[in-house]
C-alpha atoms as a printed R data frame, in Angstrom:
    type eleno elety resid chain resno       x      y       z
1   ATOM     1    CA   MET     A     1   0.263 -0.281  -0.127
2   ATOM     2    CA   ILE     A     2   1.087  3.528  -1.140
3   ATOM     3    CA   LEU     A     3   0.400  6.514   0.859
4   ATOM     4    CA   PHE     A     4   0.856  9.640  -1.135
5   ATOM     5    CA   CYS     A     5   0.797 12.731   0.903
6   ATOM     6    CA   LEU     A     6   0.368 16.444  -0.403
7   ATOM     7    CA   PRO     A     7   1.611 19.687   1.891
8   ATOM     8    CA   TYR     A     8  -0.277 22.319   3.413
9   ATOM     9    CA   ALA     A     9   0.586 26.130   1.587
10  ATOM    10    CA   GLY     A    10   4.517 27.227   2.122
11  ATOM    11    CA   GLY     A    11   5.674 23.801   2.791
12  ATOM    12    CA   SER     A    12   7.114 20.707   1.567
13  ATOM    13    CA   GLU     A    13   7.170 17.039   1.271
14  ATOM    14    CA   THR     A    14   9.921 17.181   4.350
15  ATOM    15    CA   ILE     A    15   6.769 17.945   6.812
16  ATOM    16    CA   TYR     A    16   5.969 14.331   6.621
17  ATOM    17    CA   TYR     A    17   9.078 13.004   7.490
18  ATOM    18    CA   LYS     A    18   9.373 11.720  10.713
19  ATOM    19    CA   TRP     A    19   5.592  9.742   9.411
20  ATOM    20    CA   LYS     A    20   7.923  6.920   8.104
21  ATOM    21    CA   PHE     A    21   9.274  5.988  11.906
22  ATOM    22    CA   PHE     A    22   5.656  5.557  12.554
23  ATOM    23    CA   LEU     A    23   3.811  4.144   9.924
24  ATOM    24    CA   ASP     A    24   3.084  0.338   9.189
25  ATOM    25    CA   PRO     A    25   6.105 -1.135   7.213
26  ATOM    26    CA   SER     A    26   3.598 -2.643   4.716
27  ATOM    27    CA   ILE     A    27   2.825  1.056   3.483
28  ATOM    28    CA   GLU     A    28   5.290  3.094   2.054
29  ATOM    29    CA   LEU     A    29   5.606  7.173   2.866
30  ATOM    30    CA   VAL     A    30   5.691  8.780  -0.770
31  ATOM    31    CA   ARG     A    31   5.937 12.465   0.273
32  ATOM    32    CA   LEU     A    32   5.100 14.613  -2.901
33  ATOM    33    CA   ALA     A    33   6.945 17.239  -3.634
34  ATOM    34    CA   LEU     A    34   6.127 20.441  -5.862
35  ATOM    35    CA   LYS     A    35   7.022 22.428  -8.331
36  ATOM    36    CA   GLY     A    36   9.330 25.335  -6.278
37  ATOM    37    CA   ARG     A    37  10.112 24.121  -2.845
38  ATOM    38    CA   GLY     A    38  12.418 20.809  -1.305
39  ATOM    39    CA   LYS     A    39  13.899 19.061  -3.850
40  ATOM    40    CA   ARG     A    40  12.321 21.014  -6.968
41  ATOM    41    CA   TYR     A    41  13.013 24.372  -6.035
42  ATOM    42    CA   SER     A    42  14.461 25.760  -9.162
43  ATOM    43    CA   GLU     A    43  11.256 24.966 -10.974
44  ATOM    44    CA   ASN     A    44   8.717 27.372 -11.582
45  ATOM    45    CA   PHE     A    45   5.886 28.068  -9.468
46  ATOM    46    CA   TYR     A    46   2.735 26.689 -10.543
47  ATOM    47    CA   LYS     A    47  -0.212 28.989 -12.060
48  ATOM    48    CA   ASN     A    48  -3.039 27.697 -10.726
49  ATOM    49    CA   ILE     A    49  -4.586 24.342  -8.689
50  ATOM    50    CA   ASP     A    50  -5.114 22.783 -12.206
51  ATOM    51    CA   GLU     A    51  -1.558 22.939 -13.110
52  ATOM    52    CA   ALA     A    52  -0.668 21.762 -10.166
53  ATOM    53    CA   VAL     A    53  -2.718 18.532 -10.010
54  ATOM    54    CA   ASP     A    54  -2.034 18.061 -13.748
55  ATOM    55    CA   ASP     A    55   1.996 17.555 -12.475
56  ATOM    56    CA   ILE     A    56   1.284 15.606  -9.436
57  ATOM    57    CA   PHE     A    57  -1.204 13.235 -11.601
58  ATOM    58    CA   GLU     A    58   1.877 12.966 -13.885
59  ATOM    59    CA   ASN     A    59   4.070 11.998 -11.114
60  ATOM    60    CA   ILE     A    60   1.672  9.380  -9.466
61  ATOM    61    CA   LYS     A    61  -0.180  7.918 -12.598
62  ATOM    62    CA   ASP     A    62   2.535  4.826 -13.253
63  ATOM    63    CA   ARG     A    63   2.504  3.681  -9.794
64  ATOM    64    CA   ILE     A    64  -1.627  4.021  -9.409
65  ATOM    65    CA   ALA     A    65  -2.065  1.619 -12.278
66  ATOM    66    CA   ASP     A    66  -0.950 -1.480 -10.686
67  ATOM    67    CA   GLU     A    67  -0.415 -0.477  -6.683
68  ATOM    68    CA   ASP     A    68  -3.460  0.009  -3.981
69  ATOM    69    CA   TYR     A    69  -3.136  3.368  -2.560
70  ATOM    70    CA   ALA     A    70  -4.415  5.919  -0.223
71  ATOM    71    CA   ILE     A    71  -3.622 10.150  -0.547
72  ATOM    72    CA   TYR     A    72  -3.613 12.262   2.839
73  ATOM    73    CA   GLY     A    73  -3.264 15.933   2.734
74  ATOM    74    CA   HIS     A    74  -3.151 18.811   4.716
75  ATOM    75    CA   SER     A    75  -4.890 22.252   4.680
76  ATOM    76    CA   MET     A    76  -4.182 23.449   0.446
77  ATOM    77    CA   GLY     A    77  -2.932 19.365   0.291
78  ATOM    78    CA   SER     A    78  -6.357 18.470   0.721
79  ATOM    79    CA   LEU     A    79  -7.896 20.688  -1.887
80  ATOM    80    CA   LEU     A    80  -5.126 18.798  -4.194
81  ATOM    81    CA   ALA     A    81  -5.921 15.234  -2.848
82  ATOM    82    CA   TYR     A    82 -10.114 16.360  -3.649
83  ATOM    83    CA   GLU     A    83  -8.907 17.796  -7.214
84  ATOM    84    CA   LEU     A    84  -6.591 15.089  -7.823
85  ATOM    85    CA   TYR     A    85  -9.163 11.869  -7.158
86  ATOM    86    CA   TYR     A    86 -11.553 13.352 -10.128
87  ATOM    87    CA   LYS     A    87  -8.546 13.880 -12.150
88  ATOM    88    CA   ILE     A    88  -7.892 10.017 -11.249
89  ATOM    89    CA   SER     A    89 -11.484  9.346 -12.230
90  ATOM    90    CA   ARG     A    90 -11.311 10.882 -15.507
91  ATOM    91    CA   PHE     A    91  -8.985  8.947 -16.883
92  ATOM    92    CA   LYS     A    92 -10.439  5.763 -15.509
93  ATOM    93    CA   LEU     A    93  -7.396  4.968 -13.103
94  ATOM    94    CA   ARG     A    94  -7.168  2.340  -9.864
95  ATOM    95    CA   LYS     A    95  -8.712  4.759  -7.321
96  ATOM    96    CA   PRO     A    96  -7.364  5.571  -4.078
97  ATOM    97    CA   MET     A    97  -8.829  3.244  -1.391
98  ATOM    98    CA   HIS     A    98  -8.884  5.687   1.249
99  ATOM    99    CA   ILE     A    99  -8.332  9.350   1.395
100 ATOM   100    CA   PHE     A   100  -7.035 11.535   4.194
101 ATOM   101    CA   LEU     A   101  -8.701 15.152   4.122
102 ATOM   102    CA   SER     A   102  -6.921 17.111   7.086
103 ATOM   103    CA   GLY     A   103  -8.184 20.512   8.134
104 ATOM   104    CA   TYR     A   104  -9.937 22.100   5.053
105 ATOM   105    CA   LYS     A   105 -13.778 22.925   4.888
106 ATOM   106    CA   PRO     A   106 -15.485 21.190   1.871
107 ATOM   107    CA   PRO     A   107 -14.391 23.211  -1.430
108 ATOM   108    CA   SER     A   108 -18.084 23.436  -1.690
109 ATOM   109    CA   ILE     A   109 -18.242 26.183   1.054
110 ATOM   110    CA   ILE     A   110 -16.995 29.349  -0.969
111 ATOM   111    CA   LYS     A   111 -14.309 31.234   1.400
112 ATOM   112    CA   LYS     A   112 -14.674 35.094   1.081
113 ATOM   113    CA   SER     A   113 -11.981 36.553  -1.007
114 ATOM   114    CA   GLU     A   114  -9.524 38.102   0.151
115 ATOM   115    CA   ASN     A   115  -6.426 38.404  -2.343
116 ATOM   116    CA   ILE     A   116  -4.067 37.842   0.561
117 ATOM   117    CA   TYR     A   117  -1.633 36.973  -2.305
118 ATOM   118    CA   ALA     A   118  -1.758 40.483  -4.125
119 ATOM   119    CA   LEU     A   119  -0.741 42.239  -0.105
120 ATOM   120    CA   SER     A   120   2.807 44.192  -0.411
121 ATOM   121    CA   ASP     A   121   5.684 42.459   1.683
122 ATOM   122    CA   ASN     A   122   5.140 43.882   4.873
123 ATOM   123    CA   ASP     A   123   1.282 43.300   5.055
124 ATOM   124    CA   PHE     A   124   1.497 39.820   3.472
125 ATOM   125    CA   ILE     A   125   3.857 39.073   6.893
126 ATOM   126    CA   GLN     A   126   1.557 40.992   9.079
127 ATOM   127    CA   LYS     A   127  -1.613 38.758   8.017
128 ATOM   128    CA   LEU     A   128   0.422 35.223   8.189
129 ATOM   129    CA   ARG     A   129   1.226 36.065  11.801
130 ATOM   130    CA   GLU     A   130  -2.585 36.976  12.450
131 ATOM   131    CA   LEU     A   131  -3.286 33.669  10.420
132 ATOM   132    CA   GLY     A   132  -0.836 31.859  12.631
133 ATOM   133    CA   GLY     A   133   1.154 28.366  12.017
134 ATOM   134    CA   THR     A   134   4.258 30.194  10.452
135 ATOM   135    CA   PRO     A   135   7.247 29.560  12.515
136 ATOM   136    CA   VAL     A   136   7.896 32.982  14.166
137 ATOM   137    CA   GLU     A   137  11.622 32.078  13.285
138 ATOM   138    CA   LEU     A   138  11.207 32.379  10.089
139 ATOM   139    CA   LEU     A   139   9.078 35.519   9.755
140 ATOM   140    CA   ASN     A   140  11.726 37.270  12.103
141 ATOM   141    CA   ASN     A   141  14.843 35.945   9.816
142 ATOM   142    CA   GLN     A   142  14.875 38.536   6.515
143 ATOM   143    CA   VAL     A   143  17.130 36.013   4.890
144 ATOM   144    CA   LEU     A   144  14.621 32.916   5.002
145 ATOM   145    CA   LEU     A   145  12.048 35.057   3.856
146 ATOM   146    CA   GLN     A   146  13.558 35.997   0.865
147 ATOM   147    CA   ILE     A   147  13.279 32.021   0.224
148 ATOM   148    CA   PHE     A   148  10.223 31.086   1.574
149 ATOM   149    CA   LEU     A   149   7.851 34.193   0.876
150 ATOM   150    CA   PRO     A   150   7.488 33.624  -3.047
151 ATOM   151    CA   ILE     A   151   6.715 29.899  -2.081
152 ATOM   152    CA   ILE     A   152   4.110 31.084   0.275
153 ATOM   153    CA   ARG     A   153   2.258 33.769  -1.844
154 ATOM   154    CA   SER     A   154   2.216 31.216  -4.786
155 ATOM   155    CA   ASP     A   155   0.492 28.809  -2.837
156 ATOM   156    CA   PHE     A   156  -2.080 31.464  -1.450
157 ATOM   157    CA   GLU     A   157  -2.676 32.753  -4.719
158 ATOM   158    CA   MET     A   158  -3.215 29.539  -5.896
159 ATOM   159    CA   LEU     A   159  -5.661 28.544  -3.683
160 ATOM   160    CA   GLU     A   160  -7.300 32.083  -3.825
161 ATOM   161    CA   SER     A   161  -7.991 31.875  -7.448
162 ATOM   162    CA   TYR     A   162  -9.742 28.305  -7.279
163 ATOM   163    CA   LYS     A   163 -13.298 28.034  -8.627
164 ATOM   164    CA   TYR     A   164 -15.096 25.556  -7.402
165 ATOM   165    CA   VAL     A   165 -17.095 22.759  -9.738
166 ATOM   166    CA   LYS     A   166 -20.098 20.652  -8.592
167 ATOM   167    CA   ARG     A   167 -19.481 17.219  -9.351
168 ATOM   168    CA   GLU     A   168 -22.339 14.956 -10.100
169 ATOM   169    CA   ASN     A   169 -20.310 12.247  -9.014
170 ATOM   170    CA   LYS     A   170 -19.462 12.053  -4.872
171 ATOM   171    CA   ILE     A   171 -15.993 10.270  -3.993
172 ATOM   172    CA   LYS     A   172 -16.712  6.593  -4.051
173 ATOM   173    CA   CYS     A   173 -13.848  5.610  -1.529
174 ATOM   174    CA   ASP     A   174 -13.550  5.861   2.189
175 ATOM   175    CA   VAL     A   175 -12.771  9.402   3.736
176 ATOM   176    CA   SER     A   176 -11.233 10.403   6.762
177 ATOM   177    CA   ILE     A   177 -11.412 13.842   7.953
178 ATOM   178    CA   LEU     A   178  -8.603 15.423  10.233
179 ATOM   179    CA   ASN     A   179  -8.841 18.588  12.286
180 ATOM   180    CA   GLY     A   180  -7.446 20.442  15.247
181 ATOM   181    CA   LYS     A   181 -10.140 21.419  18.089
182 ATOM   182    CA   GLN     A   182  -9.163 24.989  18.173
183 ATOM   183    CA   ASP     A   183  -8.912 25.418  13.870
184 ATOM   184    CA   SER     A   184 -11.707 28.107  12.640
185 ATOM   185    CA   ILE     A   185 -13.163 25.133  10.944
186 ATOM   186    CA   SER     A   186 -16.951 24.401  12.705
187 ATOM   187    CA   LEU     A   187 -18.107 21.218  13.072
188 ATOM   188    CA   LYS     A   188 -21.350 22.055  10.671
189 ATOM   189    CA   GLU     A   189 -18.286 22.420   7.424
190 ATOM   190    CA   ILE     A   190 -16.796 19.350   8.979
191 ATOM   191    CA   LEU     A   191 -19.588 17.436   8.334
192 ATOM   192    CA   ALA     A   192 -20.641 18.741   5.078
193 ATOM   193    CA   TRP     A   193 -17.882 16.965   3.864
194 ATOM   194    CA   LYS     A   194 -20.585 14.231   3.367
195 ATOM   195    CA   ASN     A   195 -22.431 15.997   0.677
196 ATOM   196    CA   HIS     A   196 -19.372 14.737  -1.475
197 ATOM   197    CA   VAL     A   197 -18.607 11.162  -0.392
198 ATOM   198    CA   CYS     A   198 -20.610  8.378  -1.000
199 ATOM   199    CA   SER     A   199 -18.996  5.848   0.871
200 ATOM   200    CA   GLY     A   200 -17.799  5.478   4.589
201 ATOM   201    CA   LEU     A   201 -16.806  8.853   6.159
202 ATOM   202    CA   TYR     A   202 -14.486  9.157   9.242
203 ATOM   203    CA   ILE     A   203 -14.099 12.319  10.999
204 ATOM   204    CA   TYR     A   204 -11.138 12.852  13.517
205 ATOM   205    CA   ASN     A   205 -10.265 15.787  16.050
206 ATOM   206    CA   PHE     A   206  -7.281 16.608  17.811
207 ATOM   207    CA   ASP     A   207  -5.855 19.139  20.088
208 ATOM   208    CA   GLY     A   208  -4.389 21.688  18.739
209 ATOM   209    CA   ASN     A   209  -5.002 24.480  15.790
210 ATOM   210    CA   HIS     A   210  -4.722 24.641  12.270
211 ATOM   211    CA   PHE     A   211  -1.336 23.128  12.621
212 ATOM   212    CA   TYR     A   212  -2.255 20.153  15.064
213 ATOM   213    CA   LEU     A   213  -0.636 18.059  12.629
214 ATOM   214    CA   ASN     A   214   2.672 19.078  13.600
215 ATOM   215    CA   SER     A   215   2.176 17.641  17.419
216 ATOM   216    CA   ASN     A   216   0.040 14.831  16.428
217 ATOM   217    CA   VAL     A   217   2.425 12.616  14.383
218 ATOM   218    CA   GLU     A   218   1.802  9.536  16.824
219 ATOM   219    CA   ASN     A   219  -1.944  9.727  16.829
220 ATOM   220    CA   ILE     A   220  -2.428 10.725  13.199
221 ATOM   221    CA   THR     A   221   0.015  7.827  11.854
222 ATOM   222    CA   ASP     A   222  -2.164  5.331  14.079
223 ATOM   223    CA   ILE     A   223  -5.051  5.995  12.332
224 ATOM   224    CA   ILE     A   224  -3.837  5.620   9.158
225 ATOM   225    CA   ASN     A   225  -1.979  2.511  10.218
226 ATOM   226    CA   ASP     A   226  -5.461  1.142  11.458
227 ATOM   227    CA   THR     A   227  -7.730  2.896   8.900
228 ATOM   228    CA   LEU     A   228  -6.040  1.017   5.778
229 ATOM   229    CA   GLU     A   229  -6.209 -2.167   7.831
230 ATOM   230    CA   ASN     A   230  -9.445 -2.306   8.528
231 ATOM   231    CA   LYS     A   231 -12.495 -1.119   5.798
232 ATOM   232    CA   THR     A   232 -15.666 -0.153   7.298
233 ATOM   233    CA   HIS     A   233 -18.262  1.359   5.009
234 ATOM   234    CA   ASN     A   234 -21.400  3.727   4.570
235 ATOM   235    CA   LYS     A   235 -20.808  5.134   8.193
236 ATOM   236    CA   VAL     A   236 -19.756  8.464   9.492
237 ATOM   237    CA   TYR     A   237 -17.790  8.109  12.787
238 ATOM   238    CA   ILE     A   238 -17.014 11.501  15.007
239 ATOM   239    CA   HIS     A   239 -13.570 10.739  17.503
240 ATOM   240    CA   LYS     A   240 -13.519 13.414  19.829
């Protein structure tokens, strides 16, 4: 079983590095690298979500043709995972056994457009401070900011320019929704994911804010290990 992992806005594949120490040996961790960061730092940024999904698809299509797999995405990574599912479906390839969507509202809940990506550097940095999640050490380091600010800004532009398109066919594989209890996403919004899923829906809440995953590695990987071994369909579970 392969587990493909997609990062949040401004993040790289390295955010999942520790997971390899906790995942069951039967699960192969594949940390997907996006353009403009990590080992693909020299490549140009994506212009939009569709371009990112196309690139991810090209990087995994050969592997998913013959192997069982699951997908995990956090925040922006969840949106990428959602759109990736439909890209895979469109090409009639093997669908994932499970999708883990973390820290993200259903795309059908349209967010108010703020155009944060277009703010000046000073205002953009201030907004990142307000949103939380970006290390203070990074925000206070001008050298590191010169490296990471363009990445984060590009990801914000992708998210803020995204246009939701309603699909007639719901996601057919089981889906787990993971969220931090102190995140701004409400239970009502989390439950709205059931409108996008026609199989099993599992909901897990963790102590922490939007970046709860940084302090819950063992808890999350335990759930992944159990989930990929045990499949239950057509039910909604809420774990508090």
